[in-house]
N, C-alpha and C positions, 0 to 999 in steps of 0.2 A: 967155258972158254969159247966154245963154238958159237953159242948164242951172242956173246959179246962181239965176236968177229963178224958175225952176220949183221948185227946192228950197225957196226962201224962201216961195213961195206954199203949198207942201205943209206946211211947218213952221208957217206962220201958221194954216192951217185945222186942223191937228192940235191946236195950242194952244187954238184957239177951241172945238173940240169937247170937249176935256178940261175946259176951264174951265166950259163949259155943263153938262157932266155932273156935276161937283162941285157946281155951283150947285143943280141939281135935287135931288141927294142931300141937301145941307144944308137946303134948303127943306123937303124931305119929312120930314127928321128933326125939324125944328122943328114940323112939323104932326103929329108924334107917331105915325107909323105903324110905327116900328121900322126900323132900318137894317141889321139882320143877315139873313143867309140863313136862312129858316125852313122848316119842313116841315109837312105836313098830318098831323094826328093825329085819330083817331076819338075823339070826346068822348062819354062815357057819360051825362053830366049834360045833359039836354035844356034845362035852365033856364040854363045857362051863357051869358053874353053877352060881347061884346068888352070887354077890360080886366079880366076876372075872372082871379084867380089860381087855377090848377088844381093838383091833387095826384094822385099815383099811388096807387091802391088796388087791392084784389082785384077790385073791380067795374069797373075801368078808370080813365080820367081823369075826375075830378069836381071840383067847386069845393071849394077848401080851406075847412074850417070849424073848424080847430083852431089856436089861437095857437102861433106858432113851429113850425109843422108841419115835421118833418124830411124829408118826402117831397114838398115843393113841386116842381112840374115845370116850370112856365112860365106865360105869360100869353097869353090869346087875343087875336089881332089879325086883324081881317077883311081888311085891305088892307095887308099889309107891302110894303116896297119890293121885296124879292126873296123868292120862295117856291119851294121845290122841291115840285112837285105829282106825286103818284103816283095809283094807282087807288084809294087809300084815300079813302073818303068821310068828311070831317071838316072841321076848321077849322085854319087856320094857327096855330101856337103859337110864340111867341118865347121862347127859353130863355137868351139872352144878348144884350147890346147895350142899345139904348134903346127904350123903348115906353111908351105910356100905360097906367097901372094904376089900377084902381078902388080908392079908399081911403076911409076914414071917420075921424072924430074919436073913435073908441071909446077910444083910449088917449091922447087929447089932440090939440091942433093940431099939424100937421106943418110943420116948417121945412126950408128948403133944407139938404141934407146929412144929414138924419135917416135912420136906417136904417128900412126898411119890412119888415114881416113879415106873415104870414097872421093872421087873426083868427077869432073865433067867428062872425062874420057871413059866410055862405057867399060865397066868391069875392072878398071885399073885404079890402084890406090895412089895416094900422094902423101907427102909430109904434112902433118897438121901443125900450124903455127898459131892458131887462135882457139879459143874455147869453142866446143861443139862436140857432136857425136864422133867418136873415134872407133876404129876397128880393132886396134891392137898396138903392140909395141914392136918396133923393128929389132931383130936379133942379128942384123948384119947391115953393113953400109952399102949404099948404092949411089955412086957419083955420076953414072951415066957414061963414063969413058968407054968408047968402043962398043957401046950397046946399040941395038937397032933403034931406028927412029919411027915414031908414030905421029899422026896428026893430032894436035891439040887445039883448043879454042884460040890460042894466040900464036900458032905456028908449030913447028916440029919440036918434039921432046923425046928424050931417051926413055926406053922401056926395058924392063927386066923383071927378075924375080928375086925376092929375098925371104928369108925365114922370119916368120912373124909369130909372136905370142898373141893369140887371139883373145880379146875380151871386149865385146861391144858394150860401150857405156858412154855417158856424157862426161867429158873431161874438161876441167878448168885449167887453162893454160896462161892466158894473158889478160882476161877481162873478168876479175873477181866481182866487180860492181855491176849492178843491174843495168845501168845506163851504158857502160862499156860493152856488156854482153849484147844489149839491144842493137847498138850501132854495128857491132861486129857481125851480128846475124843479118842485118839489113845489107851490109856491104857484101856478104857472101851471097845472099839471095839475088841481089841486083846485078852483080858483076861476074862473080866466079861461075855461077851456074848458068849463065847465058852462053850456050854453045853456038848460037847463031847470032853473029854481030848485027843482023838486021833488027833483032828484037830490042837492041839498045835504044832505038828511037821511040819505041812504045814505052819503055821504062822512063825515058826523059819526059814524055808527055804526061804520064801519070804523076810523076814528081812535080811537074810544073802546075798541073791541075790542083794538086793538094796544097801547094804553096799559095795559089791564087785564092782558094777558099779561106785558108788560114789568115792571109793578109787582109782580105775583105772584112772578115768578122773582127779581126783585131782593130782595124781602122774604125769600123763602126762603133765598137764599144768604147774605144779611147776617145772618140770625138763626140758622138751624140749622147752616150750615156752620162758623160760629165755635164752636158747641157741640161739633161733631164734632172739630175741631182740639184744643180743650181737653181733650176726653175721651181722645184719643190720648196727649196729654202726661201726663195723670193715670195712664194705664195703665202708662207707663214708670216713674213715680215710686212707684206702689202696685200691684205685681203681685198682691197678695193679694185685691184687689177687682176682679179681672179680669172675672168674670162680670157683676157689676153695671155696670161701665163699658161692656162690650160691649153689654149690653142698652140702655144709654143711647144708644150710638152708633146702634144699629139703629132705635131710636125716632126719633132726629133725622133719619136718612135717610128713614124712612117719612113723617115730617112734611114734609120737603123735597119729596118726590114728590107728596104730597097737595096741598100748596100750589100746585105747578105745574099739576096736573090741575084744581084748582078754577079757576085763572086761565084755562085753555084752555076749560073748560066754560062759564064766565061769558062769555068773548068770543064763543063760538058762539051763546049765547042772545041776546047783544046784537045780533049780525048778523041773526039770524032774527026779531027783534021786528018 
C-alpha cells in the first residue's frame, strides 16, 4: 500500500511539473519570444534591432532591404525561450518556429494568414501579394492604425510587430505560369527594390537599350532575310542572272549586319547618356 501511495505521489508531481512547463512555454510563445531552439550569430549590421529580418550577404548577416530576398536568414530575438550560446559574440536569431517580426504597411495592411516577406525598408517585413520567397505566415493582423510611421520608398508607412510562423521558402501565390512568374520577378526587381528614385532613370535607359537592340534585329530579319530567300529562289529559276542575284544577296546580308550593328551602337549610346 505504501509503495502504491509513493508511486501515486511521484506520478502526481511529474504530471504537475510537466503541466507547469507546458504552461510556461505556451505563455512565453504568446508573449512572442520564439519557442524554437536558436543559436547566436554575429550580426554585421550594427543598426539591426530585435524583430528585424536579416539576410546573408558577402559582408555577413545584415538587415534585408530587398523585396522577396532569396537569402533571408532569420529574425533577431533578444530573449528566445531556448538559445544555444557559444563563444560567438552576437545576437540570437530565430530561423524557424514562432517569433515577433517587424513589419510595415508598405504593401498594404496585413491580415491573419497573409504571407510575409522582406521589403525595401531595411529589416522590416511586408505582405506578400505575388509569387516569390516568403519569410513566414502572419499569426496576427496589422492595419497600421495608430502605429508609428517610418520612411518608405514611396513615403511614410506604418510600422509595428506581429507574431509570425517562420518558414523561409518560395511560395506560389498569383503567378503559377512561368511567363507570369518572370514578369512578376522583373516588376519586383525594377520597381519595388529601387529605394532611390534616381535609379529609375538608369532602369529606363537599360530597358530602352534592350528594346532598340530587339527592334533592330527584328527589323533586319523581317526585311532583308526575306529578300535573301527570294533571291535564292530566283537564282534557281534564272541561272543566267547568277551574278546579279548573288550581288543582291550580298547587299542584303551586308544591310542585315549593318542594321544589327546600328542597333547595338545606339543601345550603347543610350546607356552612356
